[in-house]
C-alpha positions as CSV (number, residue, x, y, z in Angstrom):
1,X,-51.1,43.7,134.9
2,X,-52.4,44.7,138.3
3,X,-49.8,45.7,140.9
4,X,-50.4,46.0,144.6
5,X,-50.8,49.4,146.3
6,X,-47.4,49.2,148.0
7,X,-45.6,48.3,144.8
8,X,-47.3,51.2,142.9
9,X,-46.5,53.6,145.8
10,X,-42.8,52.6,145.8
11,X,-42.6,52.9,142.1
12,X,-44.2,56.4,142.2
13,X,-41.7,57.5,144.8
14,X,-38.8,56.3,142.6
15,X,-40.3,58.0,139.5
16,X,-41.3,61.4,141.1
17,X,-39.5,61.9,144.4
18,X,-36.3,60.0,144.8
19,X,-33.5,62.6,144.5
20,X,-31.0,60.1,143.1
21,X,-33.2,58.3,140.6
22,X,-35.0,61.4,139.2
23,X,-31.7,63.2,138.6
24,X,-30.1,60.1,137.0
25,X,-33.0,59.8,134.6
26,X,-33.0,63.5,133.9
27,X,-29.3,63.5,133.0
28,X,-29.0,60.1,131.3
29,X,-25.4,59.8,132.2
30,X,-22.9,60.5,135.0
31,X,-22.2,59.4,138.5
32,X,-25.9,59.2,139.7
33,X,-26.9,57.3,136.5
34,X,-24.2,54.7,137.2
35,X,-25.2,54.5,140.9
36,X,-28.8,53.8,140.0
37,X,-27.7,51.2,137.5
38,X,-26.0,49.3,140.3
39,X,-28.5,49.9,143.1
40,X,-31.6,49.1,141.1
41,X,-31.0,45.5,141.8
42,X,-31.3,45.9,145.6
43,X,-33.4,49.0,146.1
44,X,-37.1,48.0,146.6
45,X,-38.3,51.3,145.0
46,X,-36.2,50.8,141.9
47,X,-37.4,47.2,141.6
48,X,-41.0,48.3,141.9
49,X,-40.4,51.0,139.2
50,X,-39.3,48.2,136.8
51,X,-42.3,46.0,137.7
52,X,-44.8,48.9,137.3
53,X,-43.3,50.8,134.3
54,X,-41.5,47.9,132.5
55,X,-38.2,49.7,132.3
56,X,-35.1,49.8,134.6
57,X,-35.0,52.7,137.1
58,X,-32.3,54.5,135.2
59,X,-34.5,54.8,132.1
60,X,-37.3,57.3,131.5
61,X,-40.9,56.1,131.2
62,X,-42.5,56.8,127.8
63,X,-45.5,59.1,128.5
64,X,-48.6,58.0,126.6
65,X,-50.4,60.7,124.7
């Protein structure tokens, strides 16, 4: 599925740069993880992450080999 440049850019920020989301996915639990689970419904970067990668922002993306 093709996504727009803006959507992919926002998703990339969430995946690689966002200090809250990256730490939440890294730890898999805790305060930041729970914050992301709540904010992913309103944050445009978190919503883009789900559109592009198919998983919620608090979950890691399976890297293809």
